[in-house]
C-alpha positions as CSV (number, residue, x, y, z in Angstrom):
1,X,5.6,-4.3,15.5
2,X,2.4,-3.2,14.1
3,X,-0.7,-3.9,16.4
4,X,-3.6,-5.0,14.7
5,X,-7.3,-3.5,15.8
6,X,-8.5,-6.7,16.7
7,X,-6.1,-7.1,19.0
8,X,-5.3,-5.2,22.4
9,X,-2.3,-5.5,23.9
10,X,-1.0,-4.5,27.4
11,X,2.6,-3.8,28.4
12,X,4.1,-3.7,31.8
13,X,6.0,-1.0,33.0
14,X,9.1,-2.6,34.1
15,X,9.9,-3.3,30.2
16,X,7.9,0.6,29.3
17,X,10.8,1.9,31.5
18,X,13.8,-0.3,30.4
19,X,12.8,-0.2,26.6
20,X,10.9,3.3,26.5
21,X,9.6,2.3,23.2
22,X,8.5,5.0,20.4
23,X,4.8,4.6,20.3
24,X,2.7,5.8,17.4
25,X,-0.8,5.9,18.5
26,X,-2.0,7.3,14.7
27,X,-0.2,4.7,13.0
28,X,-0.9,2.1,15.9
29,X,2.9,0.5,16.0
30,X,4.8,0.2,19.1
31,X,8.9,0.7,18.2
32,X,12.3,0.0,20.5
33,X,14.4,3.1,20.0
34,X,17.6,2.5,17.8
35,X,19.5,2.8,20.9
36,X,17.8,0.0,22.8
37,X,19.4,-3.2,22.8
38,X,18.1,-6.3,21.3
39,X,18.3,-8.4,24.9
40,X,15.4,-6.0,26.2
41,X,12.9,-7.0,23.4
42,X,13.9,-11.1,23.5
43,X,10.9,-11.6,25.6
44,X,8.7,-10.1,23.6
45,X,6.1,-12.4,21.5
46,X,3.9,-12.0,19.0
47,X,0.4,-14.1,19.2
48,X,-2.1,-14.1,16.5
49,X,-5.7,-12.9,17.8
């Protein structure tokens, strides 16, 4: 999921601990790890800023 520069994002610690995403600070992207089940990301919504 790409994060537009015009938007801030707040991720909860329970979600970060469960999903343990790959965070690329240079590319400003957050991706679930390949072994992460999709059920962990079902509650993620994308809202335009």
